[in-house]
C-alpha positions in Angstrom: 0.0 0.0 0.0 1.1 3.5 -0.7 1.6 6.4 1.7 -1.6 8.1 2.7 -2.6 11.5 3.9 -5.9 11.9 5.8 -7.7 15.2 6.3 -10.2 15.0 9.2 -13.4 16.9 9.1 -13.0 19.4 11.9 -15.0 22.4 10.6 -12.7 25.5 10.3 -9.6 23.9 11.7 -6.8 21.6 10.8 -6.1 17.9 11.6 -4.0 16.0 9.1 -2.3 12.6 9.4 0.6 11.6 7.2 1.3 7.8 7.1 4.3 6.7 5.2 4.8 3.6 3.0 7.5 2.0 5.2 6.8 -1.3 7.0 6.1 0.5 10.3 3.8 3.0 8.6 5.5 5.9 10.4 3.0 8.7 11.2 3.1 12.5 11.5 0.1 14.3 12.8 -0.2 18.0 11.8 -2.3 19.9 14.3 -5.5 18.7 16.0 -9.0 20.2 16.5 -11.0 17.8 18.6 -14.0 19.8 19.6 -16.2 19.0 22.6 -19.0 18.2 20.2 -16.8 15.6 18.5 -16.3 13.9 21.9 -20.1 13.8 22.6 -21.9 10.8 21.1 -25.1 12.8 21.2 -23.8 15.4 18.8 -23.6 15.1 15.1 -19.9 16.3 14.8 -17.7 13.5 13.5 -15.8 11.6 16.2 -12.4 12.5 14.8 -10.5 11.3 17.9 -12.0 7.8 17.3 -11.1 8.0 13.6 -7.5 9.0 14.5 -7.2 6.1 16.9 -8.4 3.7 14.3 -5.6 4.7 12.0 -2.6 4.9 14.3 -0.6 2.0 15.9 0.0 0.9 19.4 3.4 0.2 21.0 4.6 -2.9 22.9 2.8 -1.6 26.0 -0.5 -1.2 24.0 -0.3 2.5 24.1 -1.6 4.4 21.1 1.1 6.7 19.5 2.1 8.9 16.6 5.7 9.0 15.6 5.6 12.8 15.5 3.3 15.7 15.9 3.7 19.1 14.3 1.9 22.2 15.6 1.8 24.6 12.6 0.9 27.5 15.0 -0.9 27.7 18.4 -4.4 29.0 17.4 -7.2 27.1 19.2 -8.5 25.5 16.0 -5.1 23.9 15.5 -4.6 22.4 18.9 -8.0 22.0 20.6 -8.3 18.7 22.5 -4.5 18.3 22.9 -4.5 18.0 26.7 -7.5 15.6 26.7 -6.3 13.2 24.0 -2.5 13.3 24.1 0.0 12.4 26.8 2.2 15.4 27.6 5.0 14.3 29.9 7.7 11.7 30.2 6.7 8.2 29.3 8.0 7.1 32.6 5.0 8.8 34.2 2.3 7.5 31.7 -0.7 6.8 33.9 -3.3 5.5 31.4 -2.3 1.8 31.1 -5.3 0.6 33.1 -7.8 2.7 31.2 -10.0 1.3 28.3 -8.0 1.5 25.1 -10.3 4.2 23.7 -9.5 6.4 26.7 -5.7 6.1 26.7 -4.0 9.3 25.8 -2.0 9.2 22.6 1.8 9.2 23.0 3.7 11.7 20.9 7.2 10.2 20.3 8.6 13.4 18.8 7.3 17.0 18.8 7.9 19.3 15.9 7.7 22.9 17.3 8.6 26.4 16.3 9.5 29.0 19.0 9.2 31.9 16.5 5.6 30.9 15.7 4.7 30.9 19.4 6.5 34.2 19.9 4.6 35.9 17.1 1.3 34.3 18.0 1.5 35.5 21.6 1.9 39.1 20.4 -1.4 38.9 18.7 -3.7 37.3 21.3 -3.4 35.2 24.5 -2.6 31.5 24.0 -5.4 29.0 24.8 -4.9 26.2 27.4 -4.0 23.6 24.8 -1.4 25.9 23.2 0.1 26.6 26.6 0.3 22.9 27.3 2.0 22.2 24.0 4.5 25.0 24.7 5.2 23.7 28.2 5.8 20.2 26.8 8.1 21.5 24.2 10.1 23.4 26.8 10.3 20.2 29.0 11.6 18.2 26.0 14.2 20.8 25.2 15.4 20.8 28.8 15.7 17.0 28.7 17.7 17.1 25.5 20.1 19.7 26.9 20.5 17.7 30.1 21.1 14.4 28.3 23.3 15.7 25.5 20.4 15.1 23.0 20.3 11.3 23.7 16.7 10.9 24.8 14.0 8.2 24.4 10.7 8.3 22.6 8.4 10.7 24.4 11.2 13.2 25.1 12.3 13.8 21.5 11.7 17.1 19.8 12.6 19.0 16.6 12.9 22.8 16.8 11.8 24.3 13.5 13.5 27.6 12.9 15.8 29.7 15.0 14.5 31.7 17.9 15.5 35.3 18.6 18.6 36.5 20.6 20.5 33.2 20.1 18.1 31.2 22.3 18.4 28.2 20.1 22.1 28.4 19.2 23.1 25.5 21.4 20.4 23.1 20.1 22.3 22.0 17.0 21.3 18.3 17.0 17.6 19.1 17.3 17.4 22.4 15.4 16.3 22.6 11.8 16.9 26.0 10.3 14.5 27.4 7.7 15.6 26.1 4.3 16.8 22.8 5.8 15.4 19.4 4.9 14.1 17.0 7.5 14.5 13.3 6.5 12.0 10.8 7.8 10.0 11.0 11.0 11.6 10.6 14.4 14.8 9.4 12.9 13.2 6.5 10.9 11.8 6.1 7.4 14.4 8.5 6.1 14.0 7.2 2.5 10.3 7.7 2.6 9.9 11.3 3.5 11.9 14.5 3.0 10.4 17.7 4.4 11.7 21.1 3.3 11.2 23.7 6.0 10.1 27.0 4.2 8.8 28.9 7.2 8.4 30.5 9.7 10.4 33.3 8.3 13.4 34.3 10.3 13.4 37.3 12.6 12.7 40.5 10.7 12.8 44.3 11.4 10.2 45.6 13.9 7.7 46.8 11.3 7.8 43.5 9.4 7.6 41.5 12.6 4.3 43.3 13.4 2.9 42.4 10.0 4.0 38.8 10.3 2.4 38.5 13.7 -0.9 39.7 12.3 -0.7 37.4 9.3 -0.8 34.2 11.4 2.9 33.2 11.2 2.9 29.4 10.7 5.3 26.5 10.0 5.4 26.0 6.2 6.7 22.7 4.9 6.8 21.1 1.5 6.6 17.3 2.2 8.1 15.0 -0.4 6.4 11.6 0.2 7.7 8.4 -1.4 4.7 6.6 -2.9 5.7 3.0 -2.0 8.6 0.7 -1.1 9.0 -0.2 -4.8 8.9 3.3 -6.3 11.2 6.3 -6.3 8.3 8.7 -7.0 8.0 11.5 -4.5 4.6 13.2 -4.3 4.6 16.7 -2.9 2.4 18.0 -0.2 2.6 21.7 0.7 1.1 22.8 4.0 1.3 26.2 5.6 -1.1 26.5 8.5 -2.9 29.8 8.6 -0.1 31.8 6.8 -1.6 35.1 5.5 -0.9 37.1 2.4 2.2 39.0 3.6 3.9 35.7 4.4 3.1 34.1 1.1 4.4 37.2 -0.7 7.6 36.9 1.2 7.8 33.2 0.5 7.5 33.9 -3.2 10.3 36.5 -3.0 12.6 34.1 -1.1 12.2 30.8 -2.8 12.3 29.4 -6.3 9.2 28.0 -7.8 10.6 24.4 -7.6 10.6 24.7 -3.8 6.8 25.4 -3.9 5.7 22.8 -6.4 3.0 20.5 -5.1 0.7 17.6 -6.0 -1.4 18.4 -3.0 -2.0 21.7 -1.2 -3.8 22.3 2.1 -5.4 25.7 1.3 -4.0 28.1 3.9 -6.3 29.3 6.8 -9.2 27.1 5.8 -9.6 28.7 2.3 -9.4 32.2 3.7 -9.4 35.2 1.4 -6.8 36.7 3.7 -4.1 34.4 2.4 -4.5 35.7 -1.1 -5.4 39.4 -0.6 -4.8 42.5 1.5 -8.5 43.5 0.9 -11.5 42.6 3.0 -13.8 40.2 1.2 -16.9 41.2 3.3 -16.2 44.9 2.6 -15.0 44.9 -1.0 -16.5 41.7 -2.4 -15.6 41.3 -6.1 -13.7 44.6 -6.1 -11.2 43.0 -3.7 -7.8 42.4 -5.4 -5.7 39.3 -5.4 -2.0 39.7 -4.5 -0.1 38.5 -7.6 2.8 37.3 -5.5 0.8 35.5 -2.9 -1.2 33.7 -5.6 1.9 32.9 -7.5 3.4 31.3 -4.5 0.3 29.1 -4.2 0.1 28.4 -7.9 3.0 26.0 -8.3 0.7 23.0 -8.9 1.8 19.9 -10.9 -0.5 17.9 -13.2 -3.7 16.6 -11.6 -3.0 18.4 -8.4 -5.5 18.4 -5.5 -6.2 21.4 -3.2 -8.0 20.7 0.0 -9.9 23.2 2.2 -10.1 22.0 5.8 -13.2 23.9 6.6 -16.9 24.1 6.9 -18.9 23.8 3.6 -18.1 26.8 1.4 -21.1 29.0 0.7 -21.6 32.0 -1.6 -21.8 34.5 1.3 -19.8 37.0 3.3 -18.0 34.4 5.4 -14.2 34.3 5.5 -13.0 31.6 6.2 -14.0 29.7 4.2 -14.4 32.2 1.4 -16.2 31.5 -1.9 -13.9 33.9 -3.8 -10.8 32.1 -2.4 -12.3 28.8 -3.6 -12.7 30.3 -7.1 -9.1 31.5 -7.1 -7.9 28.0 -6.2 -10.0 26.4 -8.9 -8.5 28.9 -11.3 -5.0 27.8 -10.2 -6.0 24.2 -10.9 -7.6 24.8 -14.3 -4.5 24.3 -16.5 -3.3 21.2 -14.7 -6.8 19.5 -14.6 -6.7 19.5 -10.9 -9.6 19.2 -8.4 -10.7 21.1 -5.3 -12.1 19.4 -2.2 -13.6 20.7 1.1 -13.5 18.4 4.1 -16.9 19.7 5.3 -18.5 18.5 2.1 -17.0 15.0 1.7 -18.7 12.7 1.0 -21.6 15.0 1.8 -22.4 18.0 4.0 -24.7 16.0 6.4 -22.2 13.4 7.4 -18.6 14.3 6.4 -15.9 11.7 6.8 -12.1 11.8 6.7 -10.8 12.7 3.2 -8.0 10.4 2.2 -5.5 10.7 -0.5 -2.8 8.2 -1.5 0.6 8.8 -3.0 1.0 7.0 -6.3 3.5 6.9 -9.2 1.7 9.9 -10.7 1.2 12.0 -7.6 -1.6 12.1 -5.0 -4.9 10.5 -5.9 -8.2 10.5 -4.0 -8.8 7.0 -2.6 -12.4 7.1 -1.3 -15.2 6.2 -3.7 -17.2 9.2 -2.7 -14.4 11.5 -3.9 -14.7 10.5 -7.5 -15.6 13.5 -9.6 -15.7 14.5 -13.2 -12.5 16.3 -14.1 -14.6 18.4 -16.4 -16.2 20.1 -13.5 -13.1 20.4 -11.4 -12.2 24.0 -12.6 -14.3 26.3 -14.8 -12.7 29.7 -14.3 -10.3 31.5 -16.6 -6.6 30.3 -16.9 -4.3 31.1 -14.0 -1.4 33.4 -14.4 2.0 34.1 -13.0 3.3 30.6 -12.1 5.9 30.2 -14.9 7.8 33.4 -14.8 9.8 32.6 -11.7 13.4 31.7 -12.3 
């Protein structure tokens, strides 16, 4: 079986699971948004915690685990449910062994965390309880690594994504990945099956730019290159950028070559928000709102038959943002020339009972692998041709 990526239906939020094609099916969870309604059997919200547990493995002690978890940024809709569903401490203290399997907290073998993202986010608004818990656990793991010369077991491992200000991460060489670096595998395994190029967060900027970055939802941005299977050398590309806003995508376009941004699969930033594509307010300016050419160019580097996924509520023709109907049209415009398709997690297979949207890495890129996802390519994109994606050197 090939590598798979699962997008869980969590309304306007993100929760994505990458499972590699190696024998161990190494897993990387990107964000979580497990709402109270999703935990209540009397509510209609999909039980995404249960669906996640069905997909991940258990260790020799029968503890559910993910090999790594990345928090793209600490907004509530990207970390909700963390404290309830995940174990946040040394594995020596794990206290759920006698609980029913469905109640055991999930072990995170390795954290992927960015101090700059936390720093910028805290300038914009107070961190929620789950975000504070993630940050506390990241600090604990950094301390353990420093104390033990970076030789730590599962449950204490961490990757720091991007340098912090004032040299605070200068001594973390073995666990520090600078922006522009490539991360091989997950938690030191499956190195031939995944290479992840770290494109953001952007490094520390001048005071004026820092203010803009903080307001634009600074996020970890990674282009994942996923090996389709044990027997193939094909790498399918998955670009994910959390809630990164228009200013960030403009700077990403200025800083990187188009090849760094090419993708077979894109997670539409900020749940298909107009604010990732434009400086103008959608609700105020409507169709007079202008697209940023550079932001759109950065998000236009799609390969043949690419897929763009909006992790959001159903997209309506209204004033909402996110998700925004105009942003959806722009993404379908981007896909037109490559015969790609656009999907929304809140609409698959239908709006009444959405289920996880699964794509599989194949020898020709990512393909939808649930029957309900089959669509006519003729209806995938109907807007005028995209522009500006081939003029980047």
